[in-house]
N, C-alpha and C positions, 0 to 999 in steps of 0.2 A: 423942258418947261415943267409943268406940274401935271398931275393926274387929272383927268376930267372930274368935275364936281360929282357927278353921279357915281362914279367908281369909288371916289373917296368916301362918300356918304355910305356906300355899301360896306366898305371896310370898317368905317366907324361903327356902323350898326352891328357888324360881326364882333368887333372888339367889345362893344357895350354889352351885347348878349352874353359873351363869355364872362365878363366881369360881374354882371348882375347875377347870372346863373350861379357862379361860384359863391358869391356873397349870400344869396338866398339859401343855398345848400348848407353852408356853414352855420347860418343862423337857425335853420330848421333843425339841424343836428344839435346845436347848442340848446335850443328850446326844448327838444325832446329830453335831452340829458338833464337839464335844470328843472323843468316843470314837473316831470314825472316823479321827481323826488318828493313832491308835495301831495301825492295821492290823487292827482287829476291828470287827465290826458291833455295834450296840446289843444285839441278841439274844445275840451271843457274849459280850459283856461281862457281861450279866445272868447267863448260865450260869456264867461264871467266878466272878462274885461269889457266886453261890449255893454253888458248890463250895468256895470259900475260906472262907466263913462257916460252912457246915454240915459240911464234911468230905466224905469219900468217899460218893457216892450211886450207886444204881442209876439207869439211864437213865429208867425209869418214874417214879421219885421226882423226879428232876430235871425231867422234863416236867410233872409235876403242880405243882411249885413255881413253874414259869415260866408256867403256864396255857397250855401247848402240847400238841399231840398228840405221841405218841411218835415218829412219823416225822419231824416237824419238829425236835424236840429232837435226834434222831439226826443230822440233817444239820448242825445247829449244832455238836454235839460233834465230828463228823467233821472239820469245818473247823478247830476248835480243836486237834484232835489233829494234823492235818497241819502246823499252824503251831508245834507243840511246846509248847502251853500246857496241854494236858490229856493224861492218860494213863489207860489202862484197867488195872486191877489185879484180881487174883482176890479174890472176896468170901470172907472168912474163914468166914462162917456157911454158905455154900453154894458149894462149889468149882465148880459148874457155871455160876455167875453171875459177872458182873464188876461192878466199881464204877468210877466215874469219879472222878479226883482231879486237882487242879491240879498242874502241874510247878512247880519253883522259878521258871522263867521266867514261868509263868502267874500265880503269886502276885505276883511283882515287877511285872508288867504291871498287874494289878488294883490294887495299892497305888499305882502311879503315876497311873492314871486316877482313882482315888478321891481322891488328894491334889489333883489338878487340879480336880475337881468340888467338893470341900470348900472350896477357895480361892475358887471362884465364889460359894458359899453365904455364906462369910464376908464377901465384898464386899457382898452384898445385905443382911446383917443388922448390919453394923458400927455403924450409927448408930441402930439400933432401941432403944427403951426396953427394958431387961431384963424388966420386968414384962409388957410386951406380947409380947415374944419367948417368955417362959415360957408365957403363956396361949395363944399361937398354937401352940406345940408341943404343949401339952396338947390343944387342939382338934383338931389334925391327927391325933394318936394316937387320940382318941375317934372321929373320923370314919373312920379306917382300920379300927378294930375293928368299928364298925357296918357298914361296907361288907363286911368279911370275913364277918361273921355273916350278912348278907343273901345273900352268894354261896356260903355253905357252906364257906368256907375256914377250915381249922383253924389254920394257921400264923400267926405274927405277926412273921416275920423282917423284913418291910419296915419295921416301925416301931421296931425295936430300934436302939439306938445302939451304935456299935462302940467298944470301949475304945481 
């Protein structure tokens, strides 16, 4: 007959783990290779991306979005600030606090890096059947939401497409 449902689910989970693990590894290598050519680390690029997409944020919020502790996020931001990609501005809602925002140079850098990475993605999907691509994107969004829910993450910024 067939395998028991529980066993089949375990095998599916094992196969999913391997596939996602390999995809993440390849993307992380690609990100390191491509992003570091632009004088920023991957973490700095992710911080810049978060600030470009979400607007000015306090350091604690940025740290949470990046899954980093506040001190690590602070070092990432300090480096971006020294390079002229991020600036600190007074928080309008609390004059004692500051928010971080990308500079025009930071926005330009992020857009350049993003364009490079999107070009890489385009090369990967150009020969893919549109129905398979649509189903794959839907699956990736579902998996991301499920992982976020399991980790207690409220945001969904990583799965949003950018206009």
